[in-house]
N, CA and C atoms as a LAMMPS dump frame, in Angstrom:
ITEM: TIMESTEP
0
ITEM: NUMBER OF ATOMS
558
ITEM: BOX BOUNDS ff ff ff
-5.0000000000000000e+02 5.0000000000000000e+02
-5.0000000000000000e+02 5.0000000000000000e+02
-5.0000000000000000e+02 5.0000000000000000e+02
ITEM: ATOMS id mol type element x y z
1 1 1 N -343.717 -175.743 -120.047
2 1 2 C -342.265 -175.719 -119.961
3 1 3 C -341.733 -174.389 -120.462
4 2 1 N -340.7 -173.931 -119.836
5 2 2 C -340.09 -172.689 -120.276
6 2 3 C -339.15 -172.967 -121.426
7 3 1 N -338.737 -171.872 -122.078
8 3 2 C -337.828 -172.014 -123.209
9 3 3 C -336.518 -172.657 -122.78
10 4 1 N -336.052 -172.305 -121.57
11 4 2 C -334.792 -172.855 -121.067
12 4 3 C -334.875 -174.364 -120.898
13 5 1 N -336.016 -174.859 -120.419
14 5 2 C -336.163 -176.289 -120.176
15 5 3 C -336.212 -177.103 -121.471
16 6 1 N -336.617 -176.487 -122.555
17 6 2 C -336.697 -177.222 -123.809
18 6 3 C -335.505 -176.946 -124.72
19 7 1 N -334.639 -176.044 -124.314
20 7 2 C -333.432 -175.738 -125.085
21 7 3 C -332.606 -177.023 -125.213
22 8 1 N -332.27 -177.437 -126.427
23 8 2 C -331.518 -178.689 -126.613
24 8 3 C -330.183 -178.709 -125.853
25 9 1 N -329.553 -177.563 -125.709
26 9 2 C -328.279 -177.519 -124.971
27 9 3 C -328.493 -177.822 -123.497
28 10 1 N -329.569 -177.293 -122.946
29 10 2 C -329.894 -177.542 -121.538
30 10 3 C -330.208 -179.023 -121.342
31 11 1 N -331.025 -179.564 -122.222
32 11 2 C -331.388 -180.981 -122.13
33 11 3 C -330.161 -181.882 -122.283
34 12 1 N -329.273 -181.523 -123.207
35 12 2 C -328.063 -182.305 -123.44
36 12 3 C -327.142 -182.264 -122.202
37 13 1 N -326.997 -181.093 -121.601
38 13 2 C -326.155 -180.963 -120.406
39 13 3 C -326.739 -181.764 -119.251
40 14 1 N -328.045 -181.67 -119.069
41 14 2 C -328.718 -182.43 -117.999
42 14 3 C -328.498 -183.93 -118.209
43 15 1 N -328.629 -184.355 -119.454
44 15 2 C -328.425 -185.764 -119.778
45 15 3 C -326.979 -186.186 -119.504
46 16 1 N -326.032 -185.335 -119.85
47 16 2 C -324.613 -185.623 -119.571
48 16 3 C -324.365 -185.833 -118.079
49 17 1 N -324.945 -184.947 -117.276
50 17 2 C -324.775 -185.044 -115.823
51 17 3 C -325.394 -186.338 -115.304
52 18 1 N -326.587 -186.652 -115.778
53 18 2 C -327.264 -187.861 -115.323
54 18 3 C -326.512 -189.114 -115.753
55 19 1 N -326.013 -189.146 -116.989
56 19 2 C -325.249 -190.308 -117.459
57 19 3 C -323.932 -190.453 -116.697
58 20 1 N -323.3 -189.333 -116.384
59 20 2 C -322.062 -189.383 -115.593
60 20 3 C -322.343 -189.987 -114.223
61 21 1 N -323.463 -189.591 -113.637
62 21 2 C -323.834 -190.128 -112.327
63 21 3 C -324.096 -191.636 -112.413
64 22 1 N -324.804 -192.058 -113.455
65 22 2 C -325.084 -193.491 -113.628
66 22 3 C -323.776 -194.27 -113.784
67 23 1 N -322.857 -193.749 -114.602
68 23 2 C -321.556 -194.407 -114.783
69 23 3 C -320.803 -194.505 -113.463
70 24 1 N -320.786 -193.405 -112.723
71 24 2 C -320.075 -193.404 -111.435
72 24 3 C -320.718 -194.358 -110.431
73 25 1 N -322.042 -194.475 -110.489
74 25 2 C -322.724 -195.351 -109.53
75 25 3 C -322.391 -196.816 -109.75
76 26 1 N -321.899 -197.132 -110.925
77 26 2 C -321.436 -198.493 -111.2
78 26 3 C -320.041 -198.745 -110.676
79 27 1 N -319.319 -197.675 -110.355
80 27 2 C -317.946 -197.8 -109.884
81 27 3 C -317.793 -197.521 -108.394
82 28 1 N -318.677 -196.694 -107.848
83 28 2 C -318.588 -196.263 -106.454
84 28 3 C -319.951 -196.373 -105.785
85 29 1 N -319.915 -196.456 -104.463
86 29 2 C -321.166 -196.387 -103.724
87 29 3 C -321.631 -194.946 -103.696
88 30 1 N -322.924 -194.744 -103.556
89 30 2 C -323.499 -193.404 -103.597
90 30 3 C -322.82 -192.458 -102.62
91 31 1 N -322.604 -192.917 -101.396
92 31 2 C -322.03 -192.049 -100.365
93 31 3 C -320.631 -191.559 -100.728
94 32 1 N -319.938 -192.278 -101.588
95 32 2 C -318.571 -191.914 -101.974
96 32 3 C -318.506 -191.043 -103.227
97 33 1 N -319.621 -190.851 -103.891
98 33 2 C -319.642 -190.023 -105.098
99 33 3 C -319.757 -188.557 -104.695
100 34 1 N -318.861 -187.732 -105.216
101 34 2 C -318.879 -186.303 -104.908
102 34 3 C -319.361 -185.505 -106.122
103 35 1 N -319.705 -184.263 -105.87
104 35 2 C -320.089 -183.371 -106.971
105 35 3 C -318.906 -183.208 -107.919
106 36 1 N -317.689 -183.128 -107.367
107 36 2 C -316.495 -183.03 -108.213
108 36 3 C -316.367 -184.246 -109.128
109 37 1 N -316.652 -185.431 -108.59
110 37 2 C -316.614 -186.645 -109.419
111 37 3 C -317.598 -186.535 -110.577
112 38 1 N -318.802 -186.086 -110.255
113 38 2 C -319.864 -186.003 -111.266
114 38 3 C -319.506 -184.972 -112.333
115 39 1 N -319.058 -183.791 -111.899
116 39 2 C -318.741 -182.742 -112.87
117 39 3 C -317.54 -183.124 -113.732
118 40 1 N -316.566 -183.788 -113.145
119 40 2 C -315.396 -184.23 -113.933
120 40 3 C -315.818 -185.266 -114.97
121 41 1 N -316.641 -186.206 -114.562
122 41 2 C -317.109 -187.249 -115.484
123 41 3 C -317.978 -186.659 -116.599
124 42 1 N -318.786 -185.662 -116.257
125 42 2 C -319.693 -185.052 -117.235
126 42 3 C -319.017 -183.937 -118.045
127 43 1 N -317.825 -183.584 -117.641
128 43 2 C -317.066 -182.467 -118.247
129 43 3 C -317.86 -181.16 -118.236
130 44 1 N -318.409 -180.856 -117.051
131 44 2 C -319.082 -179.578 -116.81
132 44 3 C -318.525 -179.001 -115.518
133 45 1 N -318.761 -177.712 -115.284
134 45 2 C -318.278 -177.129 -114.031
135 45 3 C -319.351 -177.222 -112.943
136 46 1 N -318.955 -176.909 -111.714
137 46 2 C -319.862 -177.023 -110.567
138 46 3 C -321.092 -176.131 -110.733
139 47 1 N -320.878 -174.925 -111.232
140 47 2 C -322.003 -173.997 -111.412
141 47 3 C -323.04 -174.591 -112.361
142 48 1 N -322.569 -175.235 -113.404
143 48 2 C -323.488 -175.875 -114.35
144 48 3 C -324.263 -176.985 -113.652
145 49 1 N -323.562 -177.78 -112.849
146 49 2 C -324.248 -178.834 -112.098
147 49 3 C -325.365 -178.226 -111.252
148 50 1 N -325.041 -177.163 -110.49
149 50 2 C -326.014 -176.559 -109.577
150 50 3 C -327.12 -175.8 -110.316
151 51 1 N -326.926 -175.492 -111.584
152 51 2 C -328.019 -174.921 -112.38
153 51 3 C -329.086 -175.968 -112.666
154 52 1 N -328.687 -177.237 -112.619
155 52 2 C -329.61 -178.327 -112.939
156 52 3 C -330.125 -179.07 -111.709
157 53 1 N -329.291 -179.206 -110.695
158 53 2 C -329.655 -180.002 -109.514
159 53 3 C -329.187 -179.283 -108.242
160 54 1 N -329.969 -179.388 -107.194
161 54 2 C -329.613 -178.764 -105.915
162 54 3 C -328.435 -179.489 -105.261
163 55 1 N -328.413 -180.813 -105.405
164 55 2 C -327.36 -181.625 -104.796
165 55 3 C -327.411 -183.024 -105.393
166 56 1 N -326.553 -183.907 -104.916
167 56 2 C -326.51 -185.253 -105.491
168 56 3 C -327.749 -186.072 -105.12
169 57 1 N -328.437 -185.693 -104.048
170 57 2 C -329.649 -186.405 -103.649
171 57 3 C -330.786 -186.12 -104.644
172 58 1 N -330.893 -184.871 -105.074
173 58 2 C -331.887 -184.542 -106.089
174 58 3 C -331.546 -185.232 -107.405
175 59 1 N -330.265 -185.282 -107.727
176 59 2 C -329.814 -185.977 -108.937
177 59 3 C -330.177 -187.457 -108.858
178 60 1 N -329.916 -188.083 -107.723
179 60 2 C -330.275 -189.495 -107.539
180 60 3 C -331.767 -189.694 -107.757
181 61 1 N -332.582 -188.836 -107.145
182 61 2 C -334.026 -188.98 -107.275
183 61 3 C -334.46 -188.825 -108.729
184 62 1 N -333.897 -187.853 -109.445
185 62 2 C -334.263 -187.634 -110.839
186 62 3 C -333.844 -188.816 -111.713
187 63 1 N -332.637 -189.31 -111.501
188 63 2 C -332.153 -190.45 -112.291
189 63 3 C -333.035 -191.667 -112.04
190 64 1 N -333.292 -191.962 -110.768
191 64 2 C -334.114 -193.133 -110.451
192 64 3 C -335.532 -192.975 -110.975
193 65 1 N -336.082 -191.774 -110.849
194 65 2 C -337.444 -191.539 -111.325
195 65 3 C -337.542 -191.764 -112.819
196 66 1 N -336.589 -191.221 -113.566
197 66 2 C -336.629 -191.381 -115.024
198 66 3 C -336.412 -192.825 -115.44
199 67 1 N -335.475 -193.507 -114.796
200 67 2 C -335.22 -194.909 -115.135
201 67 3 C -336.447 -195.751 -114.801
202 68 1 N -337.053 -195.48 -113.654
203 68 2 C -338.234 -196.229 -113.239
204 68 3 C -339.387 -196.006 -114.204
205 69 1 N -339.63 -194.763 -114.578
206 69 2 C -340.737 -194.48 -115.489
207 69 3 C -340.51 -195.085 -116.861
208 70 1 N -339.26 -195.143 -117.301
209 70 2 C -338.954 -195.783 -118.58
210 70 3 C -339.28 -197.271 -118.499
211 71 1 N -339.046 -197.873 -117.333
212 71 2 C -339.329 -199.303 -117.167
213 71 3 C -340.821 -199.615 -117.199
214 72 1 N -341.657 -198.658 -116.766
215 72 2 C -343.096 -198.888 -116.804
216 72 3 C -343.585 -198.75 -118.233
217 73 1 N -344.404 -199.643 -118.657
218 73 2 C -344.979 -199.598 -119.997
219 73 3 C -346.085 -198.537 -119.995
220 74 1 N -345.822 -197.423 -120.641
221 74 2 C -346.771 -196.303 -120.6
222 74 3 C -348.123 -196.67 -121.199
223 75 1 N -348.144 -197.589 -122.138
224 75 2 C -349.419 -198.016 -122.718
225 75 3 C -350.276 -198.719 -121.661
226 76 1 N -349.649 -199.562 -120.876
227 76 2 C -350.386 -200.271 -119.83
228 76 3 C -350.854 -199.292 -118.763
229 77 1 N -349.974 -198.35 -118.4
230 77 2 C -350.318 -197.412 -117.337
231 77 3 C -351.369 -196.397 -117.756
232 78 1 N -351.57 -196.219 -119.046
233 78 2 C -352.573 -195.265 -119.502
234 78 3 C -353.984 -195.856 -119.445
235 79 1 N -354.074 -197.137 -119.157
236 79 2 C -355.386 -197.767 -119.036
237 79 3 C -356.116 -197.18 -117.831
238 80 1 N -357.424 -197.197 -117.89
239 80 2 C -358.23 -196.66 -116.797
240 80 3 C -358.467 -197.664 -115.684
241 81 1 N -358.18 -198.921 -115.956
242 81 2 C -358.535 -199.968 -115.008
243 81 3 C -357.302 -200.655 -114.447
244 82 1 N -357.322 -200.843 -113.15
245 82 2 C -356.253 -201.593 -112.494
246 82 3 C -356.646 -203.068 -112.583
247 83 1 N -356.003 -203.789 -113.504
248 83 2 C -356.349 -205.185 -113.725
249 83 3 C -355.093 -206.053 -113.611
250 84 1 N -355.248 -207.347 -113.867
251 84 2 C -354.128 -208.285 -113.744
252 84 3 C -352.949 -207.893 -114.63
253 85 1 N -353.233 -207.488 -115.855
254 85 2 C -352.166 -207.115 -116.782
255 85 3 C -351.359 -205.927 -116.244
256 86 1 N -352.051 -204.917 -115.733
257 86 2 C -351.383 -203.727 -115.209
258 86 3 C -350.548 -204.075 -113.98
259 87 1 N -351.124 -204.818 -113.057
260 87 2 C -350.409 -205.187 -111.831
261 87 3 C -349.188 -206.036 -112.168
262 88 1 N -349.344 -206.995 -113.063
263 88 2 C -348.215 -207.846 -113.458
264 88 3 C -347.126 -207.01 -114.131
265 89 1 N -347.524 -206.107 -114.998
266 89 2 C -346.555 -205.25 -115.68
267 89 3 C -345.788 -204.376 -114.688
268 90 1 N -346.509 -203.79 -113.755
269 90 2 C -345.86 -202.94 -112.747
270 90 3 C -344.901 -203.763 -111.89
271 91 1 N -345.353 -204.918 -111.447
272 91 2 C -344.509 -205.746 -110.581
273 91 3 C -343.238 -206.196 -111.297
274 92 1 N -343.375 -206.658 -112.534
275 92 2 C -342.181 -207.105 -113.266
276 92 3 C -341.251 -205.933 -113.57
277 93 1 N -341.819 -204.768 -113.839
278 93 2 C -340.983 -203.582 -114.059
279 93 3 C -340.174 -203.24 -112.815
280 94 1 N -340.826 -203.318 -111.664
281 94 2 C -340.118 -203.004 -110.409
282 94 3 C -339.032 -204.024 -110.132
283 95 1 N -339.328 -205.295 -110.324
284 95 2 C -338.303 -206.309 -110.054
285 95 3 C -337.135 -206.172 -111.032
286 96 1 N -337.426 -205.882 -112.294
287 96 2 C -336.346 -205.652 -113.262
288 96 3 C -335.52 -204.433 -112.875
289 97 1 N -336.189 -203.38 -112.456
290 97 2 C -335.524 -202.153 -112.031
291 97 3 C -334.603 -202.426 -110.843
292 98 1 N -335.115 -203.155 -109.856
293 98 2 C -334.305 -203.453 -108.673
294 98 3 C -333.114 -204.344 -109.011
295 99 1 N -333.303 -205.28 -109.916
296 99 2 C -332.178 -206.127 -110.329
297 99 3 C -331.101 -205.29 -111.009
298 100 1 N -331.499 -204.339 -111.844
299 100 2 C -330.5 -203.496 -112.506
300 100 3 C -329.808 -202.59 -111.493
301 101 1 N -330.533 -202.141 -110.474
302 101 2 C -329.906 -201.312 -109.442
303 101 3 C -328.877 -202.088 -108.643
304 102 1 N -329.169 -203.332 -108.35
305 102 2 C -328.234 -204.12 -107.544
306 102 3 C -326.914 -204.321 -108.269
307 103 1 N -326.947 -204.25 -109.599
308 103 2 C -325.706 -204.359 -110.375
309 103 3 C -324.964 -203.024 -110.429
310 104 1 N -325.61 -201.956 -109.982
311 104 2 C -324.993 -200.633 -110.055
312 104 3 C -324.46 -200.143 -108.718
313 105 1 N -324.377 -201.014 -107.733
314 105 2 C -323.744 -200.654 -106.453
315 105 3 C -324.436 -199.527 -105.708
316 106 1 N -325.72 -199.584 -105.559
317 106 2 C -326.4 -198.569 -104.762
318 106 3 C -326.588 -199.052 -103.325
319 107 1 N -325.708 -199.901 -102.863
320 107 2 C -325.812 -200.404 -101.494
321 107 3 C -325.799 -199.233 -100.512
322 108 1 N -326.519 -199.418 -99.428
323 108 2 C -326.537 -198.402 -98.394
324 108 3 C -327.494 -197.254 -98.693
325 109 1 N -328.189 -197.295 -99.803
326 109 2 C -329.122 -196.217 -100.11
327 109 3 C -330.483 -196.758 -100.517
328 110 1 N -330.78 -197.978 -100.049
329 110 2 C -332.017 -198.652 -100.421
330 110 3 C -333.26 -197.921 -99.922
331 111 1 N -333.167 -197.274 -98.747
332 111 2 C -334.339 -196.586 -98.208
333 111 3 C -334.822 -195.484 -99.142
334 112 1 N -333.897 -194.673 -99.631
335 112 2 C -334.283 -193.592 -100.545
336 112 3 C -334.821 -194.153 -101.845
337 113 1 N -334.175 -195.175 -102.371
338 113 2 C -334.632 -195.804 -103.605
339 113 3 C -336.046 -196.368 -103.403
340 114 1 N -336.247 -197.026 -102.278
341 114 2 C -337.571 -197.582 -101.965
342 114 3 C -338.64 -196.505 -101.886
343 115 1 N -338.316 -195.378 -101.256
344 115 2 C -339.287 -194.276 -101.151
345 115 3 C -339.632 -193.716 -102.516
346 116 1 N -338.649 -193.594 -103.386
347 116 2 C -338.902 -193.086 -104.732
348 116 3 C -339.833 -194.035 -105.484
349 117 1 N -339.546 -195.325 -105.402
350 117 2 C -340.393 -196.317 -106.081
351 117 3 C -341.815 -196.248 -105.533
352 118 1 N -341.946 -196.248 -104.202
353 118 2 C -343.288 -196.246 -103.606
354 118 3 C -344.041 -194.958 -103.927
355 119 1 N -343.353 -193.807 -103.952
356 119 2 C -344.028 -192.555 -104.304
357 119 3 C -344.554 -192.594 -105.732
358 120 1 N -343.757 -193.116 -106.655
359 120 2 C -344.223 -193.225 -108.04
360 120 3 C -345.39 -194.191 -108.147
361 121 1 N -345.3 -195.3 -107.459
362 121 2 C -346.411 -196.259 -107.493
363 121 3 C -347.682 -195.643 -106.917
364 122 1 N -347.548 -194.927 -105.815
365 122 2 C -348.718 -194.317 -105.201
366 122 3 C -349.396 -193.343 -106.167
367 123 1 N -348.615 -192.543 -106.857
368 123 2 C -349.166 -191.588 -107.832
369 123 3 C -349.881 -192.33 -108.963
370 124 1 N -349.247 -193.378 -109.466
371 124 2 C -349.846 -194.163 -110.555
372 124 3 C -351.162 -194.797 -110.117
373 125 1 N -351.142 -195.445 -108.94
374 125 2 C -352.357 -196.107 -108.459
375 125 3 C -353.463 -195.098 -108.143
376 126 1 N -353.095 -193.959 -107.564
377 126 2 C -354.109 -192.955 -107.25
378 126 3 C -354.766 -192.439 -108.529
379 127 1 N -353.984 -192.187 -109.562
380 127 2 C -354.558 -191.744 -110.839
381 127 3 C -355.526 -192.781 -111.386
382 128 1 N -355.145 -194.061 -111.299
383 128 2 C -356.033 -195.122 -111.79
384 128 3 C -357.312 -195.194 -110.959
385 129 1 N -357.165 -195.115 -109.629
386 129 2 C -358.347 -195.17 -108.754
387 129 3 C -359.281 -193.993 -109.025
388 130 1 N -358.709 -192.802 -109.239
389 130 2 C -359.535 -191.623 -109.511
390 130 3 C -360.278 -191.762 -110.836
391 131 1 N -359.644 -192.404 -111.83
392 131 2 C -360.32 -192.642 -113.107
393 131 3 C -361.442 -193.662 -112.934
394 132 1 N -361.182 -194.71 -112.141
395 132 2 C -362.177 -195.767 -111.939
396 132 3 C -363.327 -195.303 -111.057
397 133 1 N -363.021 -194.416 -110.107
398 133 2 C -364.025 -193.982 -109.117
399 133 3 C -364.013 -192.456 -109.004
400 134 1 N -364.45 -191.747 -110.038
401 134 2 C -364.364 -190.285 -110.033
402 134 3 C -365.163 -189.625 -108.902
403 135 1 N -366.173 -190.307 -108.404
404 135 2 C -366.979 -189.746 -107.314
405 135 3 C -366.591 -190.31 -105.952
406 136 1 N -365.505 -191.096 -105.913
407 136 2 C -365.084 -191.725 -104.665
408 136 3 C -364.445 -190.73 -103.698
409 137 1 N -364.343 -191.145 -102.456
410 137 2 C -363.686 -190.35 -101.415
411 137 3 C -362.195 -190.281 -101.734
412 138 1 N -361.705 -189.093 -102.063
413 138 2 C -360.322 -188.948 -102.522
414 138 3 C -359.312 -189.399 -101.456
415 139 1 N -359.61 -189.15 -100.203
416 139 2 C -358.681 -189.568 -99.145
417 139 3 C -358.652 -191.094 -99.034
418 140 1 N -359.797 -191.725 -99.163
419 140 2 C -359.84 -193.196 -99.126
420 140 3 C -359.073 -193.766 -100.321
421 141 1 N -359.218 -193.138 -101.489
422 141 2 C -358.498 -193.596 -102.678
423 141 3 C -356.991 -193.411 -102.489
424 142 1 N -356.59 -192.296 -101.883
425 142 2 C -355.172 -192.042 -101.636
426 142 3 C -354.598 -193.092 -100.689
427 143 1 N -355.336 -193.406 -99.645
428 143 2 C -354.879 -194.419 -98.68
429 143 3 C -354.796 -195.786 -99.366
430 144 1 N -355.777 -196.111 -100.183
431 144 2 C -355.741 -197.372 -100.93
432 144 3 C -354.529 -197.438 -101.844
433 145 1 N -354.237 -196.332 -102.531
434 145 2 C -353.075 -196.266 -103.417
435 145 3 C -351.782 -196.407 -102.626
436 146 1 N -351.737 -195.776 -101.462
437 146 2 C -350.558 -195.868 -100.594
438 146 3 C -350.33 -197.315 -100.146
439 147 1 N -351.375 -197.954 -99.688
440 147 2 C -351.245 -199.331 -99.212
441 147 3 C -350.85 -200.282 -100.34
442 148 1 N -351.442 -200.09 -101.51
443 148 2 C -351.112 -200.949 -102.642
444 148 3 C -349.664 -200.736 -103.071
445 149 1 N -349.207 -199.484 -103.078
446 149 2 C -347.82 -199.21 -103.477
447 149 3 C -346.83 -199.845 -102.507
448 150 1 N -347.1 -199.747 -101.213
449 150 2 C -346.211 -200.366 -100.224
450 150 3 C -346.255 -201.883 -100.337
451 151 1 N -347.445 -202.424 -100.589
452 151 2 C -347.575 -203.873 -100.721
453 151 3 C -346.835 -204.416 -101.932
454 152 1 N -346.996 -203.749 -103.064
455 152 2 C -346.311 -204.191 -104.289
456 152 3 C -344.791 -204.077 -104.096
457 153 1 N -344.344 -202.965 -103.515
458 153 2 C -342.904 -202.788 -103.297
459 153 3 C -342.377 -203.843 -102.318
460 154 1 N -343.101 -204.073 -101.233
461 154 2 C -342.695 -205.092 -100.26
462 154 3 C -342.632 -206.477 -100.886
463 155 1 N -343.6 -206.778 -101.743
464 155 2 C -343.6 -208.071 -102.436
465 155 3 C -342.388 -208.188 -103.353
466 156 1 N -341.991 -207.072 -103.988
467 156 2 C -340.818 -207.127 -104.876
468 156 3 C -339.547 -207.398 -104.072
469 157 1 N -339.476 -206.864 -102.854
470 157 2 C -338.323 -207.154 -101.993
471 157 3 C -338.33 -208.619 -101.57
472 158 1 N -339.52 -209.138 -101.255
473 158 2 C -339.631 -210.547 -100.878
474 158 3 C -339.221 -211.434 -102.048
475 159 1 N -339.666 -211.087 -103.259
476 159 2 C -339.294 -211.866 -104.438
477 159 3 C -337.779 -211.88 -104.613
478 160 1 N -337.12 -210.761 -104.38
479 160 2 C -335.658 -210.7 -104.53
480 160 3 C -334.973 -211.725 -103.64
481 161 1 N -335.523 -211.972 -102.471
482 161 2 C -334.926 -212.929 -101.538
483 161 3 C -335.213 -214.367 -101.922
484 162 1 N -336.228 -214.596 -102.734
485 162 2 C -336.6 -215.964 -103.103
486 162 3 C -336.057 -216.328 -104.477
487 163 1 N -336.464 -215.628 -105.493
488 163 2 C -336.023 -215.777 -106.881
489 163 3 C -336.02 -217.205 -107.427
490 164 1 N -336.724 -218.103 -106.769
491 164 2 C -336.805 -219.45 -107.32
492 164 3 C -337.966 -219.555 -108.314
493 165 1 N -338.744 -218.472 -108.428
494 165 2 C -339.809 -218.386 -109.424
495 165 3 C -339.68 -217.03 -110.129
496 166 1 N -340.313 -216.93 -111.282
497 166 2 C -340.244 -215.67 -112.027
498 166 3 C -341.115 -214.622 -111.329
499 167 1 N -340.862 -213.339 -111.603
500 167 2 C -341.732 -212.304 -111.036
501 167 3 C -343.193 -212.5 -111.442
502 168 1 N -343.413 -212.946 -112.677
503 168 2 C -344.784 -213.174 -113.151
504 168 3 C -345.475 -214.274 -112.347
505 169 1 N -344.735 -215.371 -112.065
506 169 2 C -345.306 -216.464 -111.262
507 169 3 C -345.584 -215.996 -109.834
508 170 1 N -344.676 -215.207 -109.307
509 170 2 C -344.813 -214.703 -107.933
510 170 3 C -346.073 -213.844 -107.801
511 171 1 N -346.203 -212.842 -108.687
512 171 2 C -347.335 -211.91 -108.558
513 171 3 C -348.657 -212.594 -108.883
514 172 1 N -348.615 -213.614 -109.74
515 172 2 C -349.837 -214.338 -110.087
516 172 3 C -350.481 -214.952 -108.835
517 173 1 N -349.641 -215.406 -107.88
518 173 2 C -350.186 -215.986 -106.648
519 173 3 C -350.907 -214.935 -105.801
520 174 1 N -350.495 -213.68 -105.897
521 174 2 C -351.091 -212.626 -105.069
522 174 3 C -352.26 -211.918 -105.754
523 175 1 N -352.386 -212.081 -107.062
524 175 2 C -353.41 -211.341 -107.812
525 175 3 C -354.831 -211.477 -107.268
526 176 1 N -355.29 -212.667 -106.875
527 176 2 C -356.663 -212.749 -106.356
528 176 3 C -356.874 -211.858 -105.123
529 177 1 N -355.864 -211.753 -104.271
530 177 2 C -355.983 -210.942 -103.068
531 177 3 C -355.932 -209.451 -103.401
532 178 1 N -355.075 -209.095 -104.353
533 178 2 C -354.965 -207.697 -104.762
534 178 3 C -356.252 -207.26 -105.441
535 179 1 N -356.746 -208.083 -106.364
536 179 2 C -357.959 -207.753 -107.097
537 179 3 C -359.151 -207.608 -106.143
538 180 1 N -359.31 -208.543 -105.201
539 180 2 C -360.453 -208.448 -104.296
540 180 3 C -360.309 -207.231 -103.388
541 181 1 N -359.107 -206.861 -103.042
542 181 2 C -358.891 -205.672 -102.218
543 181 3 C -359.208 -204.389 -102.955
544 182 1 N -358.839 -204.303 -104.233
545 182 2 C -359.117 -203.087 -104.997
546 182 3 C -360.591 -202.988 -105.381
547 183 1 N -361.316 -204.096 -105.345
548 183 2 C -362.745 -204.059 -105.649
549 183 3 C -363.526 -203.331 -104.553
550 184 1 N -362.968 -203.265 -103.338
551 184 2 C -363.659 -202.596 -102.226
552 184 3 C -363.538 -201.067 -102.296
553 185 1 N -362.619 -200.578 -103.089
554 185 2 C -362.415 -199.132 -103.159
555 185 3 C -363.576 -198.502 -103.921
556 186 1 N -364.175 -197.53 -103.301
557 186 2 C -365.295 -196.853 -103.977
558 186 3 C -365.263 -195.361 -103.723
């Protein structure tokens, strides 16, 4: 990291902008939020905003990425093995994250949110697969991570439509299939 990135003033300003965006997202839909809205809420000027983010889409991605990563239990994710505990933790984190988003009025921008979630999941799963299978075919591991990330995300969307069971109960039914599928990765 450069000195500028660790400067407390820079970090504080970035945080102000991100918090202003989160506050605004609870009041307006994403498409209706302007840079002027964000800068007014954060009490910074446009130039300051553009020193931190290229546009509101980059800001959205950064906010969602940070919120999502905070939801993941870093202790569980630091494990070398993709097991029931890790899968359950990831699934419940995603469902909790999506529930909090639905309260923040991000309607009409689900595709981007979904891509961000799936990209983070793919990175997490690929790192785990590489730790478990250091001599494995990296492209096969990447494809496995991609498929697992899409499957977990798709299951979280399905759970949102059902919600008659807890996320833990839902994912528990799929665990035997997920576990047997990840056992084939080498």
